C-alpha positions in Angstrom: 3.4 21.9 28.8 4.4 20.0 25.6 2.9 19.4 22.3 0.9 16.3 21.8 2.5 14.5 18.4 -0.7 12.9 16.8 0.0 9.3 15.8 -1.5 7.6 12.4 -1.5 4.0 11.5 -2.3 3.1 7.6 -2.7 -0.1 6.5 -2.1 -0.4 2.6 -3.4 -3.5 1.0 -2.7 -4.7 -2.7 -5.7 -7.2 -2.9 -5.0 -10.5 -5.1 -6.3 -14.0 -5.3 -2.9 -15.6 -5.5 -0.4 -13.6 -3.2 -1.6 -10.3 -1.4 0.1 -7.8 -0.4 0.2 -5.8 2.7 2.2 -2.8 4.2 1.4 -0.9 7.7 3.4 2.4 8.5 2.8 4.6 11.3 3.1 8.2 10.7 4.5 10.4 13.6 4.6 14.4 12.8 6.8 14.4 9.8 8.8 11.1 10.1 7.3 7.6 8.8 8.0 4.3 10.2 7.6 0.9 8.7 6.0 -1.2 10.5 5.4 -4.5 8.8 4.9 -5.6 5.5 4.6 -8.6 3.4 2.1 -11.2 1.6 -0.4 -13.4 2.3 -0.1 -16.6 0.0 -3.7 -17.9 -1.4 -2.7 -20.0 -3.8 -2.5 -23.0 -1.3 -6.2 -22.7 -1.1 -8.8 -24.8 -3.6 -11.6 -23.1 -4.2 -12.1 -19.0 -4.3 -14.9 -18.6 -1.8 -11.4 -20.5 0.5 -9.2 -18.0 -0.6 -11.9 -14.6 -0.1 -12.7 -16.5 3.6 -8.4 -16.3 4.3 -8.9 -12.4 2.4 -11.0 -11.6 5.1 -9.1 -13.1 8.2 -6.3 -12.2 7.5 -7.2 -8.6 6.7 -9.5 -8.6 10.0 -6.0 -10.1 11.7 -3.8 -7.1 10.6 -6.5 -4.7 11.7 -6.7 -6.5 14.8 -2.9 -6.4 15.9 -2.0 -3.0 14.2 -5.5 -1.1 14.7 -4.8 1.3 11.6 -6.9 4.8 11.3 -7.5 4.2 7.6 -7.2 1.6 5.3 -5.5 2.4 1.7 -6.3 -0.2 -1.3 -5.0 0.1 -4.5 -7.9 0.5 -7.3 -9.2 -2.2 -9.8 -7.1 -1.3 -12.9 -9.1 -2.9 -16.1 -7.7 -5.3 -18.1 -8.7 -7.1 -20.7 -9.7 -10.3 -19.0 -13.1 -10.2 -17.5 -13.1 -13.7 -15.3 -10.1 -12.2 -13.4 -11.2 -9.0 -13.1 -14.2 -9.9 -11.7 -12.3 -12.2 -8.9 -10.1 -9.3 -8.2 -12.9 -7.1 -7.5 -14.2 -10.0 -5.4 -10.4 -10.0 -3.7 -11.0 -6.1 -2.9 -14.2 -6.3 -1.5 -13.6 -8.3 1.1 -10.5 -6.9 2.2 -12.7 -3.7 2.3 -15.5 -5.5 4.7 -13.1 -6.6 6.7 -11.8 -3.2 7.8 -15.7 -2.0 7.5 -16.5 -4.7 9.9 -14.4 -2.5 12.0 -15.1 0.5 11.4 -12.1 1.7 9.6 -12.5 4.0 6.7 -11.2 3.0 3.4 -9.6 4.8 0.4 -8.7 3.7 -3.1 -5.9 4.9 -5.1 -5.5 4.5 -9.1 -2.5 2.7 -9.3 -1.1 5.4 -11.8 -1.9 7.6 -8.7 0.4 5.2 -6.0 3.2 5.5 -8.3 3.4 8.8 -9.1 3.1 9.5 -5.4 5.8 7.1 -4.7 8.5 8.1 -7.6 7.4 11.2 -9.0 6.4 9.1 -12.1 2.9 7.7 -12.6 4.4 4.9 -15.3 7.2 3.9 -12.7 7.9 -0.1 -13.0 7.3 -2.5 -9.8 10.8 -2.7 -9.6 11.1 1.4 -9.3 8.5 1.8 -6.7 10.1 -1.4 -4.7 13.9 0.2 -5.0 12.3 3.9 -4.1 10.5 2.4 -0.8 13.8 0.3 -0.3 15.7 3.4 0.3 13.1 5.4 1.6 12.3 2.8 5.1 16.2 1.4 4.6 14.8 -2.2 4.2 17.8 -4.7 3.8 16.7 -6.7 1.4 13.7 -6.3 -1.5 10.9 -9.0 -1.1 10.9 -10.9 -4.0 6.9 -10.7 -4.3 6.4 -7.0 -5.0 3.2 -7.4 -3.8 4.1 -6.3 -0.5 6.1 -3.1 -1.9 3.1 -2.4 -3.8 0.9 -2.5 -0.4 3.2 -0.5 1.0 3.2 2.1 -1.9 -0.3 2.4 -1.1 -0.6 3.1 2.4 2.7 5.7 1.8 0.5 7.1 -1.2 -2.1 8.0 1.6 -0.6 9.5 3.7 1.0 11.6 0.9 -2.6 12.6 0.0 -3.8 13.4 3.2 -0.6 15.6 4.2 -0.3 16.9 1.3 3.1 16.0 0.8 2.7 15.4 -2.7 5.5 16.2 -5.5 4.3 18.9 -7.4 6.9 18.2 -10.5 5.5 15.8 -13.2 9.1 14.9 -14.5 12.4 12.6 -12.6 14.3 16.0 -12.7 11.7 17.9 -10.8 10.9 15.1 -8.1 14.8 14.9 -7.7 15.0 18.7 -6.8 11.9 18.6 -4.4 12.8 16.1 -2.6 16.4 15.3 -2.2 15.8 13.8 1.0 14.1 10.8 -0.8 16.6 9.7 -3.2 19.8 9.0 -2.9 22.6 8.0 -5.2 24.7 4.6 -5.4 
């Protein structure tokens, strides 16, 4: 009798009040497939309450469509604008509520942890993260809004954290040596 390969679907979210990114990956054994990624545009909605309702509805829709096993979110970063942080925290809470509504486990990751997991550098730029993901998933064209690749990075970070497939190195050179298959030379 053949070995059953367990499949896991991870929904990564990068909550925002104007643009919210999402990325969905499917992990089978050591193979990681990109199912979908994109953004949810929220600027067009007038009030903050309506934006929160749209976040809840759209996250619930993604959950119902892809049936993820786990949801990974980027944790809030601390900024100087308290009002912006409050709105971002509400967006994250509503996204979490949608996952909890369907009884899906939620895990949060700090932005530096996500960048470290994907690029080997916790201080990598959004562009560096996007480029690494474009190469890894063979995406034809990087999206204009990096909220989509940020969310995809959160999902991938979660997979790496759970599978202990973390880069051990703290430097870019070490990361390249440890991960020759993840680095492509142009």
